[in-house]
C-alpha positions in Angstrom: -17.0 -67.9 50.3 -20.6 -67.8 48.4 -22.2 -69.2 45.7 -24.6 -67.6 43.9 -27.0 -69.0 41.2 -28.4 -67.4 38.0 -31.0 -69.2 35.9 -32.6 -67.3 32.8 -35.5 -69.7 33.0 -36.3 -67.7 36.5 -36.7 -64.4 35.0 -40.5 -63.9 35.3 -41.9 -61.5 33.1 -45.9 -60.3 33.0 -47.8 -57.9 31.1 -51.2 -57.2 32.5 -50.9 -60.1 34.5 -50.3 -62.6 31.6 -46.9 -64.4 31.5 -44.5 -63.6 28.9 -43.2 -67.1 27.3 -40.9 -67.8 24.5 -38.1 -65.9 25.3 -35.2 -65.6 22.8 -31.7 -66.8 23.2 -29.4 -64.3 24.5 -30.6 -61.3 25.6 -34.1 -61.4 25.9 -35.1 -58.4 27.9 -33.7 -55.1 29.0 -35.0 -52.2 31.0 -33.4 -48.8 31.2 -34.9 -45.4 32.6 -35.1 -42.8 29.6 -33.9 -39.7 31.8 -31.4 -39.5 34.8 -32.6 -39.2 38.3 -30.7 -35.5 38.5 -29.3 -33.2 36.1 -26.4 -30.9 37.0 -25.6 -27.5 36.6 -22.8 -25.5 37.4 -22.4 -21.6 37.6 -19.5 -19.4 36.5 -18.4 -18.9 40.1 -18.3 -22.8 40.5 -21.5 -23.4 42.9 -23.0 -27.1 41.5 -26.8 -27.2 41.8 -28.5 -30.9 41.1 -31.6 -30.8 39.9 -34.5 -33.5 40.4 -35.8 -34.9 37.5 -38.8 -37.0 38.8 -39.2 -38.9 35.6 -39.9 -42.5 36.2 -40.5 -43.4 32.9 -38.4 -46.0 30.9 -38.3 -48.3 28.0 -38.3 -52.1 27.7 -36.9 -54.1 25.0 -38.4 -57.7 25.1 -37.0 -60.2 22.8 -39.2 -63.3 21.7 -38.7 -66.3 19.5 -40.7 -65.8 16.1 -42.7 -69.0 17.1 -43.7 -67.3 20.6 -47.4 -67.2 21.6 -46.6 -64.2 23.6 -46.1 -62.6 20.2 -50.2 -63.2 19.5 -50.8 -61.6 23.0 -48.8 -58.5 22.4 -50.1 -57.9 19.1 -53.6 -58.2 20.7 -52.6 -55.2 23.3 -50.8 -53.4 20.6 -54.2 -53.5 18.3 -56.6 -52.7 20.8 -54.1 -49.5 22.0 -54.4 -48.6 18.5 -58.1 -49.0 17.6 -59.5 -48.3 20.9 -56.8 -46.6 23.4 -57.5 -49.8 25.8 -53.4 -51.1 25.6 -52.3 -49.9 28.7 -51.2 -52.3 31.2 -49.2 -53.0 34.6 -45.3 -54.6 33.7 -43.7 -57.0 35.9 -40.3 -58.4 35.8 -38.9 -60.2 38.3 -35.7 -62.5 39.0 -36.8 -65.4 41.2 -33.4 -66.3 42.3 -32.5 -62.7 43.0 -33.5 -59.3 44.4 -34.3 -57.7 40.9 -37.3 -56.2 40.2 -38.8 -53.9 37.6 -42.4 -52.8 38.0 -44.1 -50.3 35.9 -48.1 -48.9 36.8 -48.5 -48.1 32.9 -46.8 -49.9 29.9 -48.0 -49.9 26.2 -46.4 -51.0 23.1 -44.3 -48.5 21.6 -44.3 -49.9 17.7 -44.6 -53.1 16.3 -41.8 -55.7 16.3 -40.0 -55.8 12.5 -41.2 -59.2 10.8 -38.5 -61.1 9.4 -38.5 -64.6 7.7 -35.5 -66.7 6.6 -34.3 -69.9 6.4 -33.9 -70.1 10.1 -36.3 -69.0 13.3 -35.7 -65.2 13.9 -36.6 -62.9 16.9 -39.5 -60.6 17.2 -38.0 -57.4 19.4 -40.8 -55.3 21.0 -40.2 -51.8 22.4 -42.4 -51.0 25.3 -42.8 -47.7 26.9 -43.3 -47.5 30.5 -44.3 -44.7 33.2 -44.6 -44.9 36.9 -41.7 -47.5 37.1 -40.0 -48.6 40.2 -36.6 -50.6 40.0 -34.4 -52.4 42.6 -31.1 -54.0 40.8 -30.3 -56.8 43.2 -27.6 -59.7 43.4 -28.7 -63.2 43.1 -28.5 -65.6 46.0 
């Protein structure tokens, strides 16, 4: 019988080599490829062909606490991109206690998060587009 360990504190997220901190409670990071790896076409005679997509792009959703200092960093990256087209950075996500890893050679902030204030601390949800991604979905050890 084996025992695996997951610790959310051991998920390391970097953008442009800078660690992202102040992650929200609950789901704080998710990544999804935009397109399927293959499309499928079946002709009238039943011949099925799969076509490789070759699209390695994806979308990262990063949820931070309102108080996270990483909001400052992400806002700076966004503003650099908006004013000087200089906001494209590398992305890395690694589970230190597991084998899962996501990297992107090119990542940029799609749009600013909704800014809201209330009686309690809220979250900031950053949408980041990625190109040239490599993904390995592994288990924990």
